[in-house]
N, C-alpha and C positions, 0 to 999 in steps of 0.2 A: 398621808404623807409619802411622795412617791422619794426613795431613794435615790436612784440612778438617773440621769436623763440622756438624750442623743449624744447630747456633746461630752460628755464625761465617761462615756463608757468605752471602755481600751478593749479591743477584739478579745484578747490574751485570758479577757475575763468573764467571757460569755462561755455561761455551761449551757448546752443544749442536751434536752432529755426526748428524744425522737419516741418514745414509747407509746401504744395511743391512751385514749383515756377520750373516757366516755362524756364526759364532762367539760370537757377540752376540744369543742368542735369548730370554733372559730377564732381568729383573731381576734374578736370584741372578749375571747374569755381568758385569752392567753397574757403571757407577761413579754415586754418587748426587752429587750436584753441588748439591739445593735442597732443604731440608724446609719450608714454610708453614702453617698455619691459620690458612684465611680469615676475615675478622674479623668480629666479629658487628655487624650492620645491614649489611652487602656483600649489595648488589641484585643478582638472578640477574641474569649473566652468562655469554655464553660463554667455556668452557678457554680457545682458542686467544686471545680478545682480550683475555681477561685476566690471561694470561701474556704475550703479546707486548706488552703496557702495563707490564709489571715489569721483564722482562729486555733490557736491553740489548743493540743489534747484533743483537738476531734476530727474523728477517722473522714477517710469521702464517704466511707457507708455509713456512720454516722449522719453526716452530712444529707449524706441520699435518702434520707429517712426521714427526719426532719421537711428536707424538700417535699414528699411525700404525702405529710400528715397535715402540711398544709401550714405549717413555723414558718416559713422564707418565700416573703412578696416582694416581686418587684414592683416597682409603682404603684404599691394596691392591692398588688394582684396575684394567684395561685402561678407557679410556670413548675414547666419539667426541671429536673436533673442538668438533661443537656440545654436549656436555655443559652443562647450565646447574650454575655454580660455586654452594652456597649456607652460609654462616656455618656453621662449624664442619667443615668437611672437610678433611681433611688432604693436599695437595697434593704428590708427591714426582717431581723430576726426575731421570733419570739421563742419561751419557754413557756409548758405546761408547768411548771414552778413556780413560786411564788419570790418577790425578791429578798434577797440574801438577809435583810433585818428581819424578817417573821421568821427564820432558821437559828438566830442567834445566841449561843447560851450564853448569859452573864459571869464570865468567872474573874475571880478577884486577881490583883497586879499592880504591880506598882505603875503611876502613871504621872511624866514630868508632864505637869498643865503648867505650861507657861503663863494663862490666859483662859477665864473662862468668864463669859455673861449667857444670858439667856437666850441667845442668839446663835452663840458660837465656843466653840474649844478651840485653844493653840493646845497642841503636841510639840513636845521635843522625841522623836523618834529613836531609839539607842539601835547601834548593829543588833544584827539576826533577828529583829523581832518582826514578823510580817505581820502586813495590814489587816488583809484579810482572809477568811476562811475560803480557802479552793482544796482541791486533790492535792490529796500529800499533805495539808492541813490543815484538818478541817476546824479545831480549836485553838486555842495558846493563843490566839493572835491580837492585834492592837483592838479592833473592831468588840473581841471578846470581854476584854478590859472595860473598853469606854461601855457598855453595855452594861454593866456589872455598875459601875458610876455614875452613868444615870440611875439606876435602878436605887442606888441608897439615898438620891435626891429625893427620892417619891417611893416611903414603904409600901403605900399601897401597891404598887405597879408589881406585877407578878410576870413573870416569864412570856404569859400568852398576851398579856397585855402591854408589854414594856412598849416605850415608842420607840419607832423607826427614827435611825438618823442622816443625816446626809452625807457620805465620803467624794468628796468631790474634785479628790486626787489624793495618789498616793505616789510612795516611792519605795524601791527596791528592798527587798530585805537587808540587802548588808550596804545600805547607803545610811546616814543617821543624818536627824533633820527635825528642819520644823514642817508641818501640819496642819491645816486647818478640817475642822470638821464642823458639820451646818447641825443646828439643833430644834429647828426649826423649818416649816414648809419655805416660811419667805425667803429664809436663811438661803436654804438650797439652790430656790432659784435664781437670787441674787447673785451668792459666789459662779455657779452654773455658769452663768450669763459673763461675769469679768473671767472666768478661766478662757471659756468660747471667743471672748472680744481680746482676749492676749492684753490684757488691761490688769494682769495679775504679775505683782513685782516680784517675781523669785530669782537669788541670787546663790550659788553653788560655790563651792571653794573645792577646786579640785589638784592632785598632785600627778604630774604626766610625766611621759617619759620623752625624754628628748629636752634641746635646747629650743623652744617656740621661737619661732625668725622674726616676728610680729611683736611690738609693743600691743597690739588689741584688733580685732579684729572678729568680722562674722564667719560662718558656716554654712552657708543654704543648700542643703540636700535632703530630699527627700528621706524619710526612715521607713523601711518595710519587713517584715522579717525575712528571715535569708529563705532565699528558696530551695536554697538543700539540709540546711541544716535548723529545722525548723523552733529552738528552743532561742534563738539569737537571731538578732536583726542586722543590718546593712544598711548603708548609705547608698540611694540610686538616684540618678542625674533628675532635675527638675521632671517629673509627666509622667517619668516612665513607671513607677511603680512605689506602694509606697504611699504614705503621706508629706505634706510640707511639713518643712522643720526647720528653724532659725535658730542660731545659737551665738547669743554674743560672748566675747572671749577676752579679758585681760590678766596681762602679764603681773602678777604680782611679787615674785622673787623669781630669781634664776640662780641655779647649785649644778648649772652645768650639763651635767648627766641626764636633770630633773629639773619642772617648773614646777611652781604653785602659780597656779591661773585662778579669778574670778570668771566665773559663767554665767549668764541671765538670760534665760530662758522665754523666747520670746513665742513657742510653742510646746506641748508638753507633753510630747512622744514618747512610746515605753522606751528606755534606756538611751533617749538621744542623745544627752553628753557624753556616755561614751563611748557610742558607736559614731557620733560626732571627729571627738577628737582621735578616736582609732583610723578614721578616714583619711585624716590631714598625718600621717603617723605620729599621732603622739598618744598612745591608748594611756588609760590611766594606770597606774603606778600599783599594780598586785590585780589588777580586775583579770582572771582566769577565762573569764567569755571572751575577752575580745583581746588577747595577746599581750597583757600586762605583765603577767606573773612569772616572768624569765627578764635577762638582761635583754633590753632594745638598745641601751647604747653606755658606754662605760669600755675598761676595759679588759683585759684574760687574766689578770692577774689576780690570783689566788685570794690574795685578800678584801679585793674587792666586791670577789663573790661572794665571800662571808658575811662580807656588810652588807651587803643588798641583801643576802639571804635573812640574817638579823632582822635588818628593817619587815623583811617579808614576815617573819616570827610574830613582830610585835604588833602590826596591823597584816592583820591574815584575813582580809578582803579588800576591794575596790575603793582606794584613797576619793571618799565623793561623801560631801557633808552638805547638807542643804541650812544656809548659814541663815538668812534675810528672808523674810515673806510678810508683804504689804499689799494691801487693799481697801475699799473702798466698806467701812463695816456697813452692813445689812439695814440696820434700824438706821445708826445716826449718820449715815451718808457720809460720814467722816475718813479723811484718809487714814489708817492706821500701819504698823509697822512693828516686826518682831524682829529681836535680833537671837542669833544660838555661839555658843562657843562651840571648836572646833575639839569634836572628842578627843580624851587623851591618848590612842591608840592610833591614831593620827597626827597630831601635836608634836608625839615623841618622835616620827618617825620626819615630821621636817624637819625639827631641832637637831637630831642627828644627822641629816642631811647637810644642813648647816654649818655646823660643825665638822664636820668631811671635807667640805667642800676650804672650808677656814685653813684647816691643818695644811691640805695639799698643796695652797696658794701659797701660805710659807714657805714649804719643802719644797716646793719646786722654783721657787721667783714667780710664780706666771701672774 
């Protein structure tokens, strides 16, 4: 069973191994890590430069070595690093490392399992837990815990024979909320298709800076890696750069200085909500990557600053929670939906803003 599919791979999760391997002299002996079609309107650009801008923690030299070793193909054919990409071309990136599931070390940890059957696992991920091992986080991730959980269900399973499971989506380390993992090949295929066709129902709750003007709206802007600061992403006009991204939002409650909103994802790009909300001038509360970890709207009074700093201390991360997750069950083909409570840190800050604004209205008579 393959853990990953073309449509559910994020470029930032690709790991290029550019070293030589006598047992891996062709793509049929390698593992596919990424498959993408060059966007319409993309200007001609060197292949190595294009991939360096899209793959996190991959230097240009590392990309060039991978291309030279035949691990990057254009329309199924090997090319040189100076190949100029064109709209419509299919780029496939391979690695000689086996799929991540084969290298996972089972580790015991507390998992908040909302639902489980023979096909899927629904987990309510806490803040601060990394989803999958990567550079800087080799273990102690949610996937390590899930591996241990599955191993306990079948005592005959060893680390070498541990069944692979499907990570068809993920959420940021400091975002809380619901995730679905597939336990069978059929479930992986079914869920991956739903994500690909945008039929998954995903609602997030976010606290954002400012008084959002419209009661509801839709943000349409490509999301791609920032062209100067590669650890973050940015919003780009349609067709220029990045991938198409659509976020629908609705105001739940207004606090003047900040707004509680509900976001529904039509697409699932990395940092999509965070980037989209920043693009319309409403970064997430205490989002250090996208400018929300400072006072964006409010007064200059010391007491106000102390109040905001206190809220930052209570919720020391961006205020975003994956609250609702719905999809068609891979086996029964019936629609199922799961909901989760807003975590304590975020809920406490929401409550504090509610009290603060109420007190302000009473004092000023506004």
